Backbone bond lengths (Angstrom), bond angles and torsions (degrees), N, CA, C in turn:
res aa  C-N    CA-C-N  psi(-1)  N-CA   C-N-CA  omega(-1)  CA-C   N-CA-C  phi
1 M - - - 1.442 - - 1.520 110.39 -
2 E 1.250 111.68 80.66 1.444 118.21 -179.99 1.523 109.44 -82.12
3 G 1.349 117.36 142.29 1.446 121.88 179.60 1.508 113.49 87.51
4 V 1.289 118.22 0.48 1.452 121.10 178.40 1.519 107.94 -88.23
5 V 1.335 117.01 132.34 1.453 122.55 -178.48 1.515 106.96 -110.48
6 S 1.326 114.82 135.70 1.457 118.36 -178.74 1.527 110.27 -69.73
7 Q 1.312 115.67 159.76 1.457 123.00 -179.21 1.532 110.20 -58.50
8 G 1.323 118.40 -41.81 1.467 122.64 -178.45 1.520 111.62 -63.86
9 V 1.334 117.38 -43.28 1.466 121.53 179.60 1.529 109.49 -65.30
10 C 1.309 116.72 -42.01 1.463 121.58 179.25 1.525 110.71 -62.05
11 Q 1.318 117.34 -44.25 1.464 120.89 179.11 1.529 111.11 -64.95
12 E 1.327 116.12 -38.53 1.473 119.84 178.93 1.527 110.53 -64.50
13 R 1.310 117.04 -41.62 1.471 121.00 178.15 1.532 110.34 -63.93
14 H 1.312 117.40 -43.12 1.470 120.83 178.43 1.524 110.70 -62.35
15 K 1.338 116.30 -40.14 1.464 120.32 179.30 1.527 110.00 -63.77
16 N 1.334 116.81 -43.49 1.470 120.43 178.81 1.528 110.80 -61.69
17 I 1.336 115.79 -42.87 1.466 119.61 179.59 1.524 110.34 -64.65
18 E 1.310 118.56 -43.02 1.463 121.90 179.05 1.528 111.10 -64.41
19 D 1.341 116.67 -39.09 1.468 120.37 177.17 1.528 110.38 -62.76
20 K 1.322 116.23 -44.34 1.465 119.56 179.23 1.520 111.18 -64.47
21 L 1.317 117.22 -41.67 1.464 120.30 177.98 1.530 111.51 -63.24
22 A 1.321 116.94 -41.92 1.471 120.74 178.61 1.527 110.36 -63.59
23 R 1.338 116.52 -42.46 1.463 120.52 178.71 1.525 110.50 -63.38
24 D 1.339 115.99 -44.65 1.458 119.71 -179.45 1.527 111.31 -65.02
25 E 1.330 117.45 -39.44 1.462 120.84 178.15 1.529 110.50 -64.59
26 R 1.326 117.65 -40.92 1.464 121.90 177.92 1.525 110.41 -62.18
27 R 1.335 116.00 -43.81 1.467 119.70 -179.84 1.529 111.07 -66.21
28 L 1.334 117.07 -39.56 1.461 119.98 177.09 1.523 111.18 -62.08
29 N 1.312 117.20 -41.50 1.462 120.81 177.67 1.525 111.09 -63.82
30 E 1.334 116.97 -39.94 1.467 120.24 177.31 1.525 110.34 -63.41
31 H 1.321 116.12 -42.46 1.470 119.30 179.26 1.530 111.08 -65.75
32 A 1.319 116.97 -37.39 1.468 119.83 178.01 1.528 110.09 -62.53
33 R 1.335 117.72 -41.30 1.472 120.71 177.61 1.534 110.26 -65.14
34 E 1.328 116.49 -40.52 1.466 119.90 178.61 1.530 110.94 -63.42
35 I 1.320 117.04 -40.23 1.463 120.73 178.71 1.519 109.95 -64.39
36 D 1.327 117.27 -41.07 1.470 120.40 177.01 1.522 110.60 -61.54
37 D 1.336 116.88 -42.01 1.465 120.56 177.88 1.531 110.95 -62.41
38 I 1.323 116.22 -41.69 1.469 120.31 -179.97 1.527 110.10 -65.23
39 R 1.313 117.16 -39.93 1.466 120.33 177.44 1.532 110.82 -61.12
40 E 1.317 116.67 -44.19 1.468 120.70 179.21 1.524 110.82 -63.07
41 L 1.328 116.54 -43.37 1.468 120.13 178.31 1.525 110.69 -63.34
42 T 1.317 116.48 -37.74 1.468 120.35 178.55 1.523 110.25 -62.73
43 R 1.331 117.06 -41.97 1.470 120.26 177.36 1.532 110.59 -62.13
44 E 1.334 115.98 -43.28 1.465 119.66 -179.47 1.521 111.16 -64.50
45 V 1.331 117.08 -41.64 1.464 120.66 179.24 1.522 110.46 -64.63
46 A 1.326 117.07 -40.29 1.463 120.33 178.05 1.527 110.41 -62.26
47 S 1.321 116.61 -40.67 1.460 120.51 178.43 1.529 110.65 -64.81
48 L 1.315 116.55 -43.46 1.465 120.03 178.22 1.524 111.32 -63.93
49 A 1.320 116.87 -39.65 1.467 120.29 178.97 1.523 110.27 -62.67
50 K 1.323 116.73 -39.99 1.466 120.54 178.24 1.523 110.40 -63.74
51 Q 1.342 116.76 -44.77 1.464 120.71 178.85 1.526 111.08 -62.04
52 L 1.332 116.45 -41.82 1.465 119.53 179.48 1.526 111.01 -65.41
53 G 1.319 116.66 -36.87 1.457 119.68 177.02 1.517 111.65 -63.11
54 E 1.328 116.86 -42.28 1.464 120.95 178.47 1.526 110.64 -65.16
55 R 1.329 115.96 -42.23 1.473 119.13 178.40 1.522 110.53 -64.16
56 S 1.314 116.04 -39.28 1.461 120.44 -179.97 1.524 110.53 -61.66
57 E 1.329 116.53 -41.98 1.465 119.64 177.98 1.524 110.95 -62.17
58 K 1.332 116.79 -42.38 1.471 120.37 178.79 1.527 110.35 -63.55
59 H 1.337 115.88 -41.71 1.465 119.30 179.74 1.527 110.54 -65.27
60 D 1.327 117.44 -39.23 1.460 120.55 177.95 1.525 110.51 -61.07
61 Q 1.332 116.66 -41.94 1.466 120.08 178.88 1.527 110.48 -63.05
62 K 1.337 116.70 -43.73 1.469 120.16 -179.77 1.519 110.83 -64.97
63 I 1.320 117.22 -40.13 1.469 120.84 179.01 1.526 109.96 -63.84
64 D 1.343 116.35 -42.95 1.468 119.51 177.81 1.527 110.74 -60.02
65 E 1.334 116.93 -42.08 1.466 120.45 178.44 1.530 110.86 -62.39
66 L 1.326 116.13 -45.31 1.459 119.65 -179.30 1.529 111.91 -65.16
67 M 1.316 115.93 -37.02 1.467 119.20 -179.26 1.530 111.03 -71.54
68 S 1.318 118.27 -28.32 1.462 120.43 -178.66 1.525 112.41 -82.28
69 K 1.329 118.51 -18.30 1.472 120.48 -177.97 1.526 113.02 -60.28
70 P 1.341 120.40 -48.00 1.471 118.36 179.18 1.531 112.08 -59.55
71 G 1.313 117.84 -36.88 1.467 120.42 177.76 1.512 111.30 -64.53
72 K 1.319 117.13 -41.02 1.470 120.67 177.70 1.520 110.63 -64.31
73 R 1.328 115.78 -40.59 1.468 119.57 178.96 1.531 110.56 -63.75
74 W 1.328 116.12 -42.17 1.457 120.23 -179.70 1.529 109.59 -63.97
75 D 1.318 116.50 -42.02 1.466 119.99 177.37 1.528 110.53 -60.32
76 L 1.333 116.90 -40.32 1.458 121.37 179.33 1.532 110.49 -64.97
77 I 1.338 116.41 -41.21 1.471 120.39 179.01 1.519 110.38 -64.04
78 V 1.327 116.61 -46.15 1.470 120.65 179.90 1.525 110.08 -61.47
79 A 1.326 116.85 -43.70 1.468 119.95 179.31 1.525 110.39 -62.85
80 S 1.330 117.18 -39.61 1.471 120.69 179.48 1.522 110.59 -65.42
81 V 1.331 117.07 -42.60 1.474 120.54 179.64 1.529 109.97 -63.96
82 I 1.334 116.39 -43.42 1.462 119.68 179.91 1.535 110.28 -64.14
83 S 1.343 115.32 -44.65 1.475 118.94 178.65 1.522 110.88 -61.61
84 S 1.324 117.69 -40.74 1.481 120.52 179.32 1.513 110.23 -65.76
85 G 1.326 115.21 -41.24 1.485 118.76 178.90 1.527 111.26 -62.97
86 I 1.321 115.88 -44.62 1.461 118.95 178.91 1.536 110.23 -64.99
87 G 1.343 115.68 -42.22 1.467 118.94 177.81 1.512 111.66 -61.78
88 A 1.315 117.52 -40.77 1.474 120.83 178.64 1.512 110.26 -67.00
89 G 1.342 117.04 -40.00 1.465 120.55 178.76 1.519 111.63 -64.22
90 V 1.325 116.89 -43.11 1.473 121.14 178.33 1.518 109.55 -64.51
91 A 1.341 116.28 -40.85 1.494 119.43 179.87 1.512 110.09 -63.76
92 M 1.333 117.39 -37.71 1.475 120.21 179.38 1.525 110.78 -67.79
93 L 1.337 116.23 -37.97 1.469 119.40 179.69 1.508 111.31 -67.74
94 I 1.332 115.96 -38.88 1.460 119.85 -179.60 1.516 109.92 -69.08
95 K 1.282 118.22 -34.61 1.463 122.51 -177.93 1.488 108.76 -74.48
């Protein structure tokens, strides 16, 4: 009777297959939890990136304001000098 497998060998093979299936199912469940964690982290990173983008825009606006202040001051100084010169010239003409 060639090809006949004893009951004990058959049961051992079934046990090995069931053990492998249980191990594989456990690993799949672990991977599913890891994927869920990665998805959550991805959402959090996207939210942080959006917040950083908004902050960056605000910082750019503040930097532009700060950079324009010296130019405004210089314009004010030039206008004051011109006004003083014109005022002095008018005063000299009146005198």
